[in-house]
Backbone as CSV, one residue per row, in Angstrom:
resi,resn,N_x,N_y,N_z,CA_x,CA_y,CA_z,C_x,C_y,C_z
1,MET,6.009,-18.654,19.657,6.150,-17.516,18.105,7.813,-18.144,18.100
2,ILE,7.863,-18.893,16.758,9.137,-18.811,16.752,10.011,-18.342,15.180
3,ASN,11.455,-17.901,15.682,12.379,-17.044,15.074,13.528,-17.509,14.377
4,SER,14.185,-17.256,13.828,15.353,-17.678,13.729,16.387,-16.880,14.383
5,SER,15.903,-15.661,14.777,17.020,-15.071,15.403,17.042,-14.330,16.589
6,TYR,17.409,-13.313,17.270,17.253,-13.107,18.391,16.416,-11.791,18.029
7,PRO,15.275,-11.816,17.685,14.625,-10.240,17.253,14.479,-9.036,18.252
8,GLU,14.872,-9.240,19.692,14.612,-7.765,20.562,16.494,-7.487,21.263
9,TYR,16.864,-8.569,21.000,17.983,-9.089,21.910,19.501,-9.070,21.042
10,GLU,20.720,-8.354,21.761,22.222,-8.228,20.960,22.761,-9.040,21.973
11,PRO,23.542,-10.240,21.917,23.667,-10.971,22.097,25.730,-10.311,22.588
12,ILE,26.195,-10.361,23.910,27.193,-9.949,24.256,27.983,-10.729,24.465
13,SER,27.896,-11.755,25.442,28.972,-13.221,25.773,28.360,-14.127,26.079
14,LEU,28.939,-15.057,25.961,28.723,-16.935,26.199,28.713,-16.907,28.019
15,ARG,28.207,-17.177,28.683,28.640,-17.143,29.852,28.470,-18.144,30.638
16,GLY,27.708,-19.077,30.094,28.011,-20.921,30.825,27.176,-21.536,29.424
17,ALA,27.836,-22.871,29.553,27.365,-24.294,29.074,27.245,-25.185,29.884
18,GLY,25.995,-26.143,29.375,26.388,-27.530,30.208,25.629,-28.582,29.028
19,ALA,25.217,-29.661,29.528,24.641,-30.732,28.961,23.410,-30.177,27.739
20,PHE,22.678,-29.513,28.691,21.366,-29.139,28.302,21.266,-28.430,27.411
21,GLY,22.547,-26.963,27.287,22.133,-25.862,27.053,23.049,-24.997,26.916
22,TYR,22.807,-23.569,26.653,23.819,-22.709,27.463,23.317,-21.561,27.802
23,VAL,23.978,-20.655,28.361,23.444,-19.161,28.601,24.248,-18.011,28.327
24,ILE,23.436,-16.739,27.774,24.459,-16.051,27.163,23.550,-14.401,27.589
25,GLU,24.264,-13.839,27.652,24.358,-12.570,28.135,24.065,-11.651,26.696
26,ALA,22.696,-10.640,26.961,22.226,-10.289,25.787,22.052,-8.469,26.623
27,TYR,21.990,-7.771,25.323,21.205,-6.488,25.549,20.005,-6.354,25.205
28,ASP,19.258,-6.338,25.964,17.551,-6.071,25.372,17.439,-4.579,25.230
29,ARG,16.960,-4.346,23.801,16.805,-3.002,23.076,15.395,-2.577,23.794
30,ASN,14.051,-3.394,24.243,13.067,-2.848,24.315,13.097,-2.555,25.980
31,ARG,13.899,-2.849,26.975,13.772,-2.550,28.339,15.144,-2.004,28.583
32,ASP,15.847,-1.583,27.460,17.194,-1.186,27.816,18.065,-1.700,28.688
33,ALA,17.944,-2.967,28.793,18.932,-3.626,29.913,19.840,-4.844,29.709
34,ARG,20.613,-5.134,30.186,20.933,-6.785,30.371,20.301,-7.438,30.852
35,VAL,20.337,-8.839,30.003,19.712,-10.033,30.249,20.787,-11.193,30.282
36,ALA,19.706,-12.380,30.711,20.632,-13.494,30.505,19.545,-14.169,29.910
37,ILE,19.638,-15.023,28.507,19.335,-15.910,27.984,19.652,-17.318,28.084
38,LYS,18.644,-18.464,28.645,18.905,-19.714,28.465,18.253,-20.353,27.522
39,ARG,19.388,-20.863,26.609,19.230,-21.748,25.649,18.791,-23.145,25.804
40,THR,17.960,-24.049,25.627,17.928,-25.146,25.427,17.306,-25.680,24.281
41,HIS,17.184,-26.981,23.948,16.387,-27.391,23.132,15.370,-28.086,23.235
42,LYS,13.950,-27.994,22.471,13.009,-28.006,22.791,12.807,-29.218,22.835
43,VAL,11.976,-30.321,23.641,11.402,-31.777,23.217,10.127,-31.913,23.402
44,GLY,9.885,-32.310,22.197,7.958,-32.163,22.435,7.402,-31.079,22.601
45,THR,5.808,-31.165,22.727,5.294,-29.971,22.360,4.475,-29.315,24.103
46,LYS,4.527,-29.990,24.972,4.889,-29.005,26.399,5.109,-28.335,26.450
47,LEU,4.838,-27.316,27.120,6.003,-26.498,28.127,7.170,-27.196,29.236
48,SER,8.445,-26.827,29.168,9.175,-27.670,30.656,8.495,-27.198,31.694
49,ARG,9.101,-27.948,32.540,8.832,-28.214,34.006,9.046,-27.313,34.723
50,GLU,10.931,-26.761,34.016,11.138,-25.818,34.552,10.665,-24.303,34.435
51,TYR,9.917,-24.172,33.178,9.415,-22.512,32.730,8.316,-23.014,33.562
52,GLN,7.439,-23.721,34.123,6.284,-24.183,34.919,6.809,-23.141,36.042
53,VAL,7.843,-23.970,36.850,7.970,-23.509,38.042,8.358,-22.360,37.888
54,LEU,9.485,-21.926,36.904,9.680,-20.396,36.859,8.351,-18.751,36.879
55,ALA,7.667,-19.615,36.155,6.550,-19.228,35.727,5.719,-18.715,37.318
56,GLU,5.820,-19.946,38.309,4.656,-19.633,39.686,5.690,-18.785,40.249
57,LEU,7.517,-18.779,40.353,8.086,-18.016,41.079,8.199,-16.632,40.529
58,LYS,7.486,-16.312,39.613,7.847,-14.856,38.913,7.846,-13.650,39.905
59,GLU,7.134,-13.764,40.681,6.974,-12.875,41.837,7.878,-12.926,43.443
60,CYS,8.317,-13.954,42.903,9.257,-14.027,44.719,10.376,-13.166,44.412
61,GLU,10.417,-12.448,45.571,11.659,-11.186,45.832,12.877,-11.826,45.993
62,GLN,13.073,-13.534,46.286,14.427,-14.161,46.525,14.867,-14.543,45.194
63,CYS,13.878,-14.925,44.174,14.643,-15.435,42.836,14.831,-14.630,41.743
64,VAL,15.743,-15.306,40.759,15.923,-14.571,39.638,14.619,-14.375,38.511
65,LYS,14.341,-13.078,38.423,13.348,-12.558,37.692,13.334,-13.341,36.100
66,MET,12.094,-14.704,35.846,12.058,-14.625,34.524,11.138,-13.917,33.582
67,LEU,11.861,-13.087,32.465,10.732,-12.252,32.002,10.190,-12.581,30.702
68,GLU,10.768,-13.771,30.029,9.828,-14.022,29.062,10.645,-15.375,28.378
69,THR,9.344,-15.873,27.695,10.257,-17.288,26.796,9.993,-16.912,25.322
70,PHE,11.344,-17.218,24.443,10.665,-17.766,23.067,11.236,-18.599,22.295
71,TYR,10.943,-18.880,21.391,11.018,-20.000,20.252,12.155,-19.378,18.882
72,THR,12.912,-20.010,19.273,13.792,-19.852,17.687,14.172,-21.100,16.715
73,VAL,14.739,-21.537,15.872,15.517,-22.722,15.166,16.843,-22.344,14.861
74,ASN,17.494,-23.143,15.148,18.866,-23.729,14.902,19.230,-23.762,13.500
75,ASP,20.512,-23.883,13.257,20.783,-24.374,11.615,20.773,-25.779,11.148
76,ASP,20.363,-26.447,12.485,19.931,-27.983,12.523,18.555,-27.897,12.116
77,GLY,17.648,-27.311,11.792,16.483,-26.976,12.210,15.635,-27.473,13.280
78,LYS,16.047,-27.849,14.203,15.855,-27.813,16.003,15.398,-26.486,16.277
79,VAL,14.103,-26.933,17.400,13.858,-25.893,18.060,13.932,-25.973,19.200
80,ILE,14.596,-24.159,19.548,15.437,-23.705,20.505,14.484,-22.822,21.514
81,GLN,14.388,-23.836,23.044,13.594,-22.512,23.779,14.466,-21.680,24.615
82,ASN,14.206,-20.437,24.358,14.990,-19.411,25.257,14.394,-18.760,26.204
83,VAL,14.647,-18.967,27.373,14.124,-18.295,28.347,15.257,-16.785,28.630
84,VAL,14.165,-16.037,29.220,15.407,-14.750,29.324,14.956,-14.066,30.626
85,PHE,16.233,-13.884,31.313,15.890,-13.869,32.937,16.574,-12.469,33.356
86,GLU,16.238,-11.745,34.243,16.780,-10.544,34.609,18.509,-11.267,34.563
87,TYR,19.513,-9.847,34.456,20.738,-10.043,34.500,21.095,-9.702,35.687
88,VAL,21.943,-10.862,36.523,22.581,-11.005,37.907,23.923,-10.937,37.838
89,SER,24.873,-9.614,38.155,26.319,-10.128,37.996,26.767,-10.739,38.739
90,ARG,28.206,-11.196,38.611,28.698,-12.482,40.206,29.065,-11.409,41.298
91,LYS,29.350,-10.048,40.961,29.794,-8.839,42.285,28.417,-9.269,42.906
92,PHE,27.079,-9.371,42.468,26.144,-8.656,43.318,25.961,-10.050,43.980
93,LEU,26.229,-11.221,42.962,25.830,-12.387,43.887,26.849,-12.962,45.242
94,LEU,27.893,-12.447,45.130,28.787,-12.715,45.932,28.396,-11.495,46.814
95,THR,28.225,-10.392,46.816,27.519,-9.336,47.879,26.566,-9.615,48.648
96,GLN,25.637,-10.889,48.273,24.705,-11.408,48.854,24.866,-12.401,49.387
97,ALA,25.880,-13.391,49.227,26.274,-14.531,50.082,26.976,-13.843,51.196
98,LEU,28.261,-12.685,50.835,28.832,-12.337,52.063,27.988,-11.842,53.225
99,SER,26.896,-11.105,52.583,25.714,-10.673,53.451,25.091,-11.426,54.496
100,ARG,24.715,-12.480,53.675,23.893,-13.603,54.175,24.521,-14.776,55.290
101,LEU,26.288,-14.590,55.240,27.120,-15.393,55.336,27.358,-14.235,56.820
102,SER,27.681,-13.292,56.581,28.081,-11.978,57.883,26.718,-11.906,58.916
103,TRP,25.453,-12.161,58.238,24.213,-12.278,58.821,24.456,-13.633,59.722
104,LYS,24.488,-14.701,59.213,24.497,-15.905,60.164,25.719,-15.592,61.181
105,MET,26.754,-15.264,60.812,27.876,-15.149,62.074,27.591,-14.164,62.761
106,SER,26.755,-13.147,63.218,26.571,-12.324,63.741,25.092,-12.989,64.645
107,ARG,24.430,-13.558,64.081,23.307,-14.218,65.066,23.766,-15.434,65.573
108,ARG,24.935,-16.097,64.916,25.774,-17.476,65.898,26.210,-16.482,66.564
109,THR,26.834,-16.280,67.177,27.625,-14.969,67.938,26.266,-14.582,69.028
110,ALA,25.874,-14.174,68.584,24.702,-13.631,69.672,23.727,-14.860,70.047
111,ILE,23.537,-15.989,69.508,23.116,-17.014,70.331,24.073,-17.928,71.650
112,THR,25.298,-17.407,71.102,26.140,-18.396,71.336,26.230,-17.371,72.964
113,SER,26.657,-16.219,72.931,27.015,-15.111,73.946,25.443,-15.240,74.913
114,LEU,24.262,-15.535,74.039,23.217,-15.504,75.652,23.098,-16.867,75.739
115,CYS,23.863,-18.081,75.231,23.822,-19.445,75.769,24.939,-19.701,77.136
116,ARG,25.846,-18.481,77.051,26.624,-18.501,78.386,26.355,-17.861,79.346
117,LYS,25.495,-17.266,79.550,24.917,-16.318,80.095,23.846,-16.900,81.367
């Protein structure tokens, strides 16, 4: 499906940009939740490899969930692939990273103390 706008999404802010596209934070009216939308130029007619990998990881608890993909046309007439993800805040990511670091440090301390005995 190709649309010229975000039919179910209300853009909030630009979250990042790179060589192939950018990510926006948006409000999903249907889910009543914030989402992240990665927008990249569509090249060719095949599904992108990234989309195929993300579709396979959809049920993985350790991965950010891909919710859907849709296509739009930009002002230059180019097709844009929009991949919608659940929104994960920086605060959550930092908390998770610190939690893993704490677990690794606790494990290292336990192993070190066992090795000393």
